[in-house]
TITOR-570232 format. One record per residue: x, y, z of N, C-alpha, C in turn. Coordinates in steps of 0.05 Angstrom, whole numbers, plus 5000, padded with zeros to 4 digits. Layout:
% residues N
XYZXYZXYZ;...
END
This chain:
% residues 682
035134746369037534806385037035036405;035435226397034835446415033135346439;031335156433029735046455031434886474;033434736464035234586481037034766497;037934986485039535176499038035306522;035435366517033735486538033235276560;032735026552032234826572034734786590;037134796577039634756592040034986612;039535236605040035456624038035446647;035535356641033535316663034535096682;035534876670036534656686038934746704;040634906692043034996706042435206727;040035336726039335536745038435416772;038335156773037635026799039735106820;038835186844040835286864042935076871;042234826872044134616879046334596858;045434606832047434586811049234836810;048035066815049635306817051635296840;050835156862052735126884055034946876;054534736861056734566852058534716833;057334886815058935046797060735236813;059535366833061135556849063335416865;062735176875064835016889067134946870;066434866846068534806826070235046820;068935276817070435526811072335596833;071535576858073235636881075635446881;075135186877077334986877079235056854;078135116830079835176807081535416811;080435626824081935866829084235806849;083635636868085735566887087935406874;087235216857089235056843090935216824;089735416811091135586792093235756805;092835826830094835996844097335846851;097135586855099335426865100935316841;103435396837105035296814105234996814;104934886790105134596787102534446787;100434566798097834446798096334566774;093834496771092334596748089934426742;088834466718086334336711086434036712;088633916703088733616703088833496731;090133636749090233546777087433566789;086133796784083433836795081433636784;081633576758079833376745080133106759;082733036763083232776775082232756804;082432976818081432986846078432976847;077033136830074133166832072632946819;073832806800072332596785070932396803;072232276823070832086840068432196854;068432466860066232586874063732636857;064032586831061832626812060232376807;061132146817059831896811056931886820;056332016842053532006853051832246844;053032426828051532666819050232606792;048132766786047032756759048932886739;048532836713050432936693050733236693;048533376697048733676697050433776721;050033666744051533756768054533666765;054933426754057733326751059333506733;058233576710059733746691059934036701;057934126717058134386729060534396748;060834186764063134186783065734166769;066033976750068533936736069334176718;067434276703068034496685068234756699;066834786722067135026738070035046748;071134816755073934806764075834846740;075434696719077334696696077434956681;075235116681075035356665076535596677;077235586703078235826716081135796726;082335566723085135536733086935726718;086235786692087835976677087036266681;085136306699084536586708086236656732;086236486752087736546776090736496774;091536336753094436296750095936556743;094336766737095537026732096837136758;095837066781096737186806099637126811;100536866811103436826815105136916791;103936906767105436996743106137286745;104237456754104637736756106337816780;105637696803106937786828109737666832;110037416824112537276830114237206805;113037236782114437146758114536846756;112536716769112336416769109736336755;109836176734107436086721105735906739;103235996745101535836762100835576748;100335586721100135356704101835406680;102335206664103935246640102635436620;100035476623098635656605099035956611;100436016633100836296640103736386637;105436216625108336276624108836536608;107336576587107736826571106837076585;104937046604103937276620106237396636;108137236644110437336660111937556646;112237536620114037716605113238006608;110638066610109838346614108438386641;107138176652105738206677107538256700;109738106702111638136724113038416724;114038506701115138776700113138996709;110538956703108439146712108339136743;108438896755108438886784110839026796;113138996783115639126793115439426791;113639526773113239816771111039906790;109839726806107739796823105039786810;104739666786102239656771101039376770;101339226792100238956792097238966789;095939166802093039186800092139226771;093539386756092939436728093239176712;095339026718095738766704093538576710;092638566736090438386743087838466729;087238726729084838826716084738746687;086938786673087038716645086838416641;088238266658088337976655085537846660;084237936681081637816688079537886668;079538136658077538206638078038066612;080638046604081237896579080537606582;081137496606080437216611077437166609;075837356620072937336619072037346590;073037526575072137546547073037296531;075537206536076536966523074936716530;074236686556072736456565069936446553;068636676554065936686542065936646512;068036756500068336726471068736426464;070436286480070836006475068235846478;066635916499064035776502062235836478;062236086469060536156446061436006421;064035976417065035826394064135536396;064235426420063335146424060435126417;058835326424055935316419055235306390;056735466374055935486346057535306327;059735196337061635066319061234766317;060234636338060134346338058634236313;056234336307054934226283056434306257;057534546257058834656233061534516228;063134496250065834396246066134096245;064033956250064233656250065433546225;064433616201065733506176068633606173;069133856182071833966180073833806197;073033766223074733626241075233336233;073233216220073632936211075632916188;076033136174077833136151080733196159;081233276184083933346194085333086201;087633046189089332816195092032896204;093832696204096632756214098032966198;097732986171099133196157098333476166;095733516170094733776179095633836207;095633636224096633676252099633746252;101133616234103933686231104233976222;102634056203102834326193102134536214;100134466231099434646253101734676273;103134446278105334456297107634626286;108234586260110334746247109535046247;106935096242106035376244106535486271;106035326292106635416319109535486323;111335316311114235366314115035626300;113535706280114335956267114136196285;112636166308112536386328115236436341;117136246338119836286349120936546338;120436606313121536846301120537096315;117937096322116837326336117737336364;118137106377119037106405122037146408;123437176385126337216385127037486373;125137666372125737926360128238056372;130038136355132538256364134738056369;134037806371136137596375135337346358;135137376332134037156316135736906316;138436936314140136696313139936546340;140036686362139836556388137136436392;135036576383132336466386131936206371;132936196346132635946330134435726342;136735796353138535596365137235466389;136235636407135035516432132435376425;130935456404128635306396129435026387;131635016371132634746363133434576387;134734706406135534556431133034466446;130934626446128434546459127234306446;127334296419126334066404127933816411;130533856413132333626420131733506447;131333676467130833576494127933456496;126233546477123533416476123733126467;125933056454126232786443127732596462;128332696486129532526506127632306514;128632066516126931836524126631636501;124731466503124331256483123331366456;124631296434123731376408121131226402;118931366394116431236389116431046365;118431066347118530896324119930626329;122230646342123930406345124330326374;123530496393123930436421126730506431;128430616413131130686421131130896443;132730856463133031056485134931276475;133931526476135431756466136131936489;138631976494139632166514138432126541;137731876548136531826574138531786597;141231786589143331766609143231526627;141731316618141531076633139831096658;138231306660136531346684133531286677;132131156695129331106690127731356688;128631566703127131826703126731936675;128731896658128732016631127531836610;126731596617125831406597123331506583;121631646597119131756585119432056579;121832156579122332436572122132626596;123032866592122933066614120033166617;119133186642116433306647116433606642;114133706633113933986626114034176650;112734096672112434276695115134356707;116934176715119434266726121134426706;121034356680122534506660121534796659;118934836658117735106656118335266681;117835146704118335286730121235356733;123035176726125835226728126735456709;125735446685126635636665125635916671;123235946682122136206686121936296715;121436116733121036196761123636246776;125436056776127836076792129536326784;129836386758131336636752130236886764;127536906766126237136778126837146808;126636916821127236906850130136966855;131936876837134736936840135237236839;133937366820134337656817133237806841;130937706851129837836875131737816899;133037576901134937536923137437706919;138337726894140737876888140338176894;138038276886137438566890136338626917;135838416934134938456961132538646963;130538576948128138756947125638586947;123338726952120738596949120138586919;117938466912117238436884116838716871;115538896885114939156874117139356880;119239276895121439466901120339706917;121039946909120240186923117640296911;116440166891114040266878111640236896;109640406892107140376906105240206889;103740036904101939856890099340006884;098440016859095840126853093739916860;091440006869089339816878086939836860;084739946869082339956852082740116827;084140346830084540506806086140366785;088140216794089740066775088239846762;086439716778084839506768083039606745;081639826749079839926729081440036705;083840126710085540206687086139966669;086539736682086939486666084439406650;082039446662079639396648079339576623;080039836628079940026606081939946584;084239836592086239746572085039526555;083439356567082239136552080439236530;078839446537077039546517078439736497;080639856505082240006486083339826464;084139586472085339396454083439156449;080839226445078839016443079238846419;080338956397080738786373082938586377;085038656393087138466400085938236416;084238306436083138096454081337906437;079738016419078037846402079737666385;081937776374083637616356084937376371;086037436395087437226409085437026421;082937116427080836936437080136736415;079836846391079236676368081636476363;084036576365086336406361086536196382;086136266408086236066429084135856427;081635936420079435746418079935556394;080935666372081435506348083635306353;085835396364088035216370087335016392;085635096411084834906432083234676420;081934716398080334506385082034306370;084534356367086334176353087833996373;087133736374088433566393091533566389;092933576411095833556410097233826412;095834046408097234306410097734376439;095734366456096134396485096234676495;095634706522095534966534098335096536;100334926538103035026543104135196520;102935166497104035316473102135526462;099535506469097535686458098035976466;098736016491099236296500101736416487;103736236481106136336467105436416438;103736256425103036316397101436576397;099636616416098036866417099937096423;101837056441103637276448105437346424;106337146410107937196386106337336364;103737256362101937396342101737696349;101337756375101138036383103738186379;105938046385108538176382109138246353;108038096334108538136306106538336293;104138356305102038516292101438776306;102038806331101439056345103539266340;102739516337104439736330106339786354;108939796348111039856368111539636387;110439396382110739176402113639086405;115239096383117939006384119639156404;118939416409120539576428119439556456;116939496460115739506487114939236499;114439036483113738776494116138666511;115438566534117538466552118438666572;117438906571118239116590115939206608;113539086604111239166619109039276601;108839176577106739266558104139116564;102039256570099539126578098438956556;099139006531098138846508099238566510;101638526521102738256524101138096543;100138226565098438086584095738016571;094638196557092038156543092237916524;094437906508094737706488094837426501;096437396522096737136535094137056549;092937236565090637166581088137126565;087837286543085437256527085336986513;087736876506087836626491087636386509;088936386533088936136548086336066561;084536256566081836186575080036096552;080436206528078836136505079335846497;081635746503082335476493080635256506;079535306530077835106543075335036527;074035246517071735206500072535056474;074835136463075734996439076334706443;077634646466078434366472075934186475;073734306483071334146486070034056459;070834196437069634136411070233846403;072833766400073333496392072633296414;072633376439071933196461069033116459;067233306455064433256454063633136427;064733246405063833166379064932896370;067332836378068632586367069732406389;069632486414070832326435073832326434;075032536421077932566420078632796439;080032746461080532966480082233186468;081433436471082933656461085233736479;085333626503087533686522087633456542;089733466560090033246579087633246599;086733486608084533496626081933396613;081733446587079333346573079333036571;081632916572081832616573080432506598;080932646620079632566645076632626644;075932846631073032916628071532696613;072932566594071732346579070832126598;072332086620071531886640068931956653;068432216657065832306668063632246649;064032286623062032216603061231916605;063231746607062631456608061331376634;062131506656060931446682057931506682;057231716668054431806668052931706643;054031506630052631366608052431536583;054131726579054131896555056331816536;055631796511057531716490058231966473;060732066475061432296458061132226428;060132406413059732366385056932466376;055732346356053232446345051032476366;050932286386048832296406048832556422;051232676426051532926441050333156425;050033126399048933336382046033286375;044833066387042033006380040532926406;040932676415039432586438040132736464;042632806468043532926492044433216488;042933356470043733626463043433816487;041433746506041133916529043533896548;044833656549047233626565049533786553;049633776526051733926512051534226518;049034326517048734616522049134686552;048534496570049134546598052134566602;053734416587056634436588057534716579;056334816557056935076547056235296567;053935276579053135466600054935456624;055835216631057635186654060335326649;061435296625063935436618063535736620;061335836608060936126607060436236635;058736106651058236206678060636186696;062235976693064635946709066636166704;066936246679068736466672067836726684;065136776683064137026694064437026724;063836806738064036786767067036806775;068736656761071536656768072836936765;072237066743073237336739072237526761;069637496768068537666789069837626816;070437376823071737326849074637446848;075937406826078737516824078737816825;076737946812076538236814076138326843;074538176857073938256885076238236903;078138056898080338016916083138086905;083238186880085838246868087238486882;085638656895086838876911088638756933;087638546946089238416967091538266955;091038136932093237986919095538176911;094838406901096838596892098638686914;097638696939099238786961101338586970;101038336960103138136966105838226955;105738386934108238476921109938656940;108738756961110138936980111438787003;110838517006111938367028115038357025;116338377047119338387047120438127036;122738157022124037937009124637697027;125737737051126437507069123937347077;121637467075119137327083117937177059;117737327036116337217013118037016998;120637046998122436876983122236586990;122636507016122536217023119736097018;117636267021114936157016114536086987;115336276969115036216940116835976932;119235976942121135766935120035486944;118935486968117835236978115535136960;113735316953111335236937112235146910;114135286897114835206870116434946869;117934886891119334636892117434406895;115334446912113334236914111734216888;111134446876109734446850111334306828;113934356828115634226808115633916811;115433836836115433546843112933406831;110933566824108533456811109033356783;111433426771111933346744111633046739;113132896755112832606753113032476781;113132646802113332556829115832376833;118032486823120532346824122732546833;124732436846127032606854128132766831;128032646807129032776783127733046778;125233076786123833326782125233556796;126133506821127433716836130133786824;131533586814134133636801133733786775;131633706760131033836734130434136738;128834206758128034476762130534646769;132434536783134834686790136634716765;136934506750138634526726137534726706;134934716701133734916682133535186695;133535206721133635456734136335596729;138535446730141135546723141335626694;140335456677140335526648138735776643;136335796655134636026651135836286661;137236266684138536506695140736616677;142436436667144536516649143436616623;141336486613140136586588138936866591;137636906614136437166619138637386621;140737326636142837516641144437586615;144737386598146437416574144837486549;142237526552140637616529139737396510;139537146520138536926503135636886509;133936896489131036876493130136606503;128536596524127736346536125136226524;123136396516120636286505121036086482;122936136463123235946441124035666451;125435646473126235386484123735226492;121935366506119435226515117735156491;117535336472115935276448117035036433;119735026430120934786417120534536433;120734556460120434326477117634216476;115634386475112834296474112134176447;113034296425112134216399114034016386;116433976397118433806384117433516380;116433396402115433126400113033106382;111333306381108933306364109833306335;111733476328112733486300113833216291;115533096308116732846301114632626297;112732606316110732396315109032416290;107932656284106232686261107732676235;110332736235111932716211112132416203;112732246222113031956215110431836207;108231916221105631806214104831896185;105332156179104632256153106232116131;108832076135110531946115109731656111;109131516133108531236131105831186118;103931376121101331346109101131456081;102431686076102031816050104631846034;106731726044109431776032109932076034;110832206012111232496013109132645998;106932505991104732635977103132825995;103532786022102032956040102833246039;105233306027106133576025104333746007;103033615988101433755968098533805979;097933716003095333776015094934076017;092634186008092234476007092634606034;091434486055091734606082094634606091;096034386086098834376093100434586078;099934616052101434816036100935096047;098535166054097835436064099335476091;099135286109100335316135103435326133;104535166116107435176112108335436100;106735546082107335806070107336026091;105336016109105236216131107636176150;108335926155110635866173113235976161;113635916135116036016122116236316122;113936446117113936736118114536836146;113536686166114136766194117136766200;118536576188121536566191122936776174;121936806149123436986131122937276137;120637346146119937636150121937776169;122437666193124337796211127137806200;127937596184130537606172130837826152;128637856136128638076116128738346130;127438366153127438616168130338676179;131638456188134438496197136238586174;135838466151137438546128136938836121;134538916121133839196115135039386135;134839316161135939496182139039516179;140339296170143239296167144139436142;142339526125143039656100143539466077;142139246077142339046056144338826063;144638636044146438406049149338496053;150138696038152938796041153338916068;151239046079151439166106151738946127;150338726123150438506142153238376142;154438366119157038236116159338416123;158838666129160938856136161038886166;163139026175163339086203164838876220;165938676207167438466221170338556225;171538476246174338546251175838296261;178538326263180138106273180338096303;179438316315179538336345177038186356;177537986373175437826384174137966407;171437956409169938056431169437836451;171037826472170937596491169537696517;167437556525166037616550164637366560;162737396579161437166590159737016569;158737156549157237026527159036836512;161536896509163436716495163536446509;163636456536163636206552160936056548;158736206547156136076543156035946516;157036076495157135956469158835696470;161035706484162735476486161335236499;159835296521158335076534156134966515;154935146500152835056481154034886460;156434956449157834796430158334506440;159234496465159934236477157334066480;155234196491152834046497151533936472;151034116452149734026427151633836412;154233886413156133706399156033426411;156033406437155933136450153332996444;151133146444148533026438148532926409;149633076391149732986363151532736360;153732736374155532506372154132246381;152532266401151132026411149031916392;148132076373146031986355147131786334;149731776330150931616309150231316312;150031226337149630946342146630866342;144831056338142030996339141030886312;138630766313137330676288136530916271;136130876245135731096227133231256235;131031126240128631276247128931436273;130531326291130931466317132731706314;134631696295136531916293135932126272;134032066254133432246231132832526240;130732566256129932836264131932956284;132832816304134832936322137333036308;138332886288140732976273140133216256;137733226244137033446227136733706244;135333686266134933916283137533996297;139033796307141533856320143633976301;143733876277145633986257144934276250;142334326247141334596241142034786264;141634696289142234866312145234916314;146834706308149734746310150734946290;149634946265150435136245149635416254;147235446264146335706274148135806297;148935616314150735686337153335796327;154435666306156935766294156636046283;154436096268153936366257153536566279;152136496300151736676322154336736337;156036536340158636576353160436766337;160436726311162136896294161037186295;158437206294157237476295157737616322;157637456343158037566370161037646374;162737476364165637506371167037706354;166337716328167937876310166538116297;163938156304162638386292162238596314;162838836308162739056328159839136332;159239216357156539296364155639546348;157539716341156839956326155739896299;156439656288155439576262153139386264;151939376288149639196292150438916300;152938876309153738606316153838566345;156038446354156238366382154338136388;154337946369152337736370149637866367;147737786384145237926384145138106408;147438156421147438316446146338596441;147038716419146138996414143139006410;141938786404139038796399137438616418;138738506438137438296454135438406473;135238666477133238776495130638796479;129338566475127038556458124938386469;123238276451120738146460121337906478;123337746471123537486483124537476511;125937686521127037676548125937886566;125537816591124838016611127038216615;126438466616128538666618129138726647;130038516662130538556690133538506697;135138446677137838366682139838596683;141938556699144138746698145838696674;147338886665149138846642151238646648;151638456630153538246635156438356633;156738586620159438696616160238896638;158638906660159239096681161939036693;163739226692166439196703166739356729;165539256750165639396775164939196797;164839306822164139136844161239026842;159639166825156839076822156738796811;158438726792158438456781159338256802;161338326819162338146840160138096860;158638306867156438276886154238096875;153638136849151637976835152437676836;154937616830155837336830155737226858;156637386877156637296905153837226915;151937406910149237356920147937136904;148537106879147436886863148436616875;150936606882152036356894150736296921;150236506936148836466962146036356958;144636466938141936366932142036076923;144036016906144335736897144935556921;146435656940147035506964144435446980;142635636982140135586996138535366982;138535376955137035166940138234886945;140934876943142234626948141734526976;141834716995141234647023138434537026;136534647011133734547012133734257002;135034206979135033926968136433736987;138633827000140033647019138233587042;136733787052134933747074132733547067;131633567042129633377033130733097032;133233077022134432807020135032687048;135532857068136332747094133832707112;132132907114129932887135127132897123;126932937096124332937084123333217077;121233237062120233497051119033667073;117133567088115733737108117633847130;119333677142121233797162123034007149;123833957124125634147110124234407106;121634397098120134647094120234817120;119634687142119634827168122334957174;124434797172127134897179128135097158;127535057133128535227111127335507114;124735527117123435787119124435937143;124635797166125535927190128436017187;130135857176133035927173133336157154;131836157132132136377112131236637124;129036637138127936887150129936997171;131236817185133036907207135637007195;136836857177139536927166139337167148;137337177130137237377109135737637119;133937607138132337837146132437907176;133537727192133537767221130737847231;128737687221126037737229125537657258;123437747270122837677298122137377301;122737267324122236987329119336917326;117537097335114737057333113837037304;114837217287114137207259115236967245;117736897252118936657240117336407246;116536377272115036137280112336127266;110936357265108236357253108336297223;110336407209110536367180111436087174;113535987187114635727181112635507188;111335527211109335337219106835347201;106135587193103835627175104135487148;106435537135106935417109107235107111;108335017133108634727137105934587141;104234707157101534597162099934607136;100134837121098734857096099634647076;102234597074103334387056102334117064;102234067091101433807100098433757093;096733957098093933917094093333887064;094534067048093934057019095233827005;097833807007099333616990099333337002;099433317029099533047041096732927045;094933077058092332967065090332987042;090333217028088333247006089133116980;091633176971092533066945093932796948;094532716972096032456977098532446961;100032666961102532676945104632506959;105832316944108032156956110532326957;111532386980113832566983116332426973;118432586966121032466958122132296981;123432076973124531896993126932037006;127231997033129432117048130831907065;133131987074134731797091133231737117;132031947129130531897154128131727149;126831767126124431607120125131317115;127531267104128430987099129230857125;130331017144131230907170129030857189;126831007186124730997206123530717210;122930567188121930297193123930117208;126530157202128529987215128630057245;128630327251128630407279126130317294;123930327280121330257293121429957300;122629797283122729507288124929437308;127029607310129329537327128829627356;127629857360127329967387125729787405;123329677396121829507414123429257422;125029147404126528907410128728957431;129629217433131629287452130429317480;
END
């Protein structure tokens, strides 16, 4: 093995192969910055270009790209509060508040160094684990995969610190919306509203972008400020401070790297949930995390970024050893194996061991090179936070709307991002944690699928599986521990049951509870007509969420804040929500101004969608950016023309010419063929 590893590094040191690796890294860094794109898009684009390359060069190009998208996705997450990929959503919680404090450079330094350590750690795990883990991986079946998914859901408790009832409720709602579409058991259409768009379920990208990106843009527009406000951006000094933070918390980085690599090796877990699990682990285990996570704690950035890069090495374990893709991008990579005559499995550990080690070296070198490039330019990236709001706002909004359209390339993606943007904004303002919703959404379908497979194959004997029992025990403890802590803080069970009054506490949260009652109630009512297999899990989860909603409503409405009540309002400034919101109970002109500016921002978004529907995406981008800069900022005509034309040309070259993205259908686009045929005849 040592001889093969040495042969592989000598092979990879060829200048041409290093050039392909560097090209892949640059492409991956570019894709990671643009919300909605990522490793799977890059794999799909680059795969045809590898057909004429040798296996070593092909994997250098593909893995050079795929290994670093989760390095550069930190840039939009920190600067704009927009996840560059779904694997950076948790980075927002602490990275964006750091940027608002003028410490974007520090966040970048910590993120890049943690990503470097995580990526190299994942490659190292891949190097040593394939021969060792082969018998272990072969013994993992649907019961173990179900237990791992349930274990992931137990992180809801950690991501809901200070608001446990609300966290569990929105996690249940996330699981319910994950079940929208055709039931895998009976084919029953569940909550699809009779639209083809929902037949295959809601896409993850527009849901994530809407839930986390639009609320941040709305707050930026409401407060009429740049990302960093009046703060000064730290540059090199801040960057090195972030590197020092990484080594101060080296044990945390090692733990989350191990966690990310291990979970990445489990098919079905996925990048969208690994960073949340790592973030939840850090929130539960780091000293004082409950008070500081979500406010700009550098440990939150380290936890997310250390894990999401490590997962790539982990995802390669089942891909290489068993031909089972560890992630969606790995499924495309399997195509590259077949194109180059390589069969994943035992041959990759014997006959083609040099190719396997070249893959390992590619992942390690790509992470080193990617982190180095990001370090070199993060000083410039950090200064983006100082750009005035009327200039940066329409640019970000344009990119995330196009990125959201990547979900399924359907008009429904644009509507979904707006709907979840509204939900996310109200949740953020009213103290409802958003991360549990995404966690439930990602893992909901996984839990249901493996539950039915486990029951059909093993009846209920699978519960006695030792691995399942251990993971279930950890999951139960994950739920019970924060509840016990709440009981202790309240002075015991008697303390929790005291402090209620007949005077109702009525505010905006009361209305939100009412809307949640209606939504979950209507969804539960519709399940009555479904087949048993189709309604079993939705009714169980929906009923559980409805009961929690009732308890939360009673606690919010009739328990005084002085006794620890007020719903979870008194405790909601915790891990799960960004601490950027104004108080919802503000009784002054400030609340009126907030509502007014929020409606204006919503009007701009609706105007963007109307423009796309009438004249198409590219003309709308040009007019929207120009109009926003003029109306909101009264910018100079020269600046307006340069910015609006620049973003339009960029969108045309990248999305239209390079990615061949089919734009949303518009009225003008539908009329053009008719006009073209009619005018010559006239």
